[in-house]
C-alpha positions in Angstrom: -8.9 206.7 15.7 -5.4 205.5 15.8 -5.5 204.1 12.3 -7.7 204.4 9.2 -10.6 202.0 9.6 -13.9 200.9 8.0 -17.1 200.4 10.0 -19.2 197.3 9.3 -21.6 199.5 7.3 -18.8 200.5 5.0 -18.2 204.0 6.4 -14.5 204.9 6.1 -12.9 206.7 9.1 -9.5 208.4 8.8 -6.8 208.2 11.4 -7.2 211.0 14.0 -11.0 211.3 13.6 -13.1 211.5 16.7 -15.8 208.9 16.8 -18.7 209.2 19.3 -22.2 207.8 19.6 -25.3 208.5 21.7 -27.1 205.6 23.3 -30.0 208.0 24.0 -30.3 208.9 20.3 -29.8 205.3 19.1 -32.7 204.2 21.4 -35.0 206.6 19.6 -34.0 206.0 15.9 -37.2 205.2 14.0 -35.3 203.3 11.3 -34.2 200.8 13.9 -37.3 200.7 16.2 -40.2 201.8 14.1 -42.4 204.9 14.0 -43.2 204.5 17.7 -39.6 204.4 18.8 -40.2 207.1 21.4 -43.1 205.4 23.0 -42.7 203.3 26.1 -43.8 199.9 24.9 -42.3 197.0 26.9 -44.4 194.6 24.7 -42.1 195.3 21.8 -39.8 192.8 23.4 -42.5 190.2 24.0 -43.7 187.4 21.7 -46.4 185.0 22.9 -45.7 186.1 26.5 -41.9 185.4 26.3 -39.3 188.1 26.4 -37.3 188.3 23.1 -34.0 189.9 24.0 -32.4 192.2 21.4 -28.7 192.2 20.7 -26.8 194.4 23.1 -25.1 195.8 20.1 -28.5 197.0 18.7 -30.0 198.3 22.0 -27.1 200.0 23.7 -28.9 201.4 26.8 -27.0 199.0 29.1 -23.9 198.9 26.9 -22.0 195.7 26.0 -19.4 193.8 27.9 -18.8 193.1 31.6 -21.8 195.0 32.8 -24.6 193.7 30.6 -28.2 194.4 31.8 -28.1 192.7 35.2 -31.9 192.3 35.1 -31.9 190.1 31.9 -31.7 186.9 33.8 -34.9 187.7 35.7 -36.8 188.0 32.4 -36.1 184.5 31.1 
């Protein structure tokens, strides 16, 4: 970090700290996805046969920005 900062959840981070995250781990967090977070369940994104897209900030497998999931336009 170049300067002291505060994350949206209130976590304070001091200047000089190394901040990293793991998309692999975030995609398996039970408190985000439920007790079946590690199960392959495409239906978790379906409601009445329609794909319900999650925020790219919540599901980071395809990251956020210029290279968003290129298949998302096929699903709508």
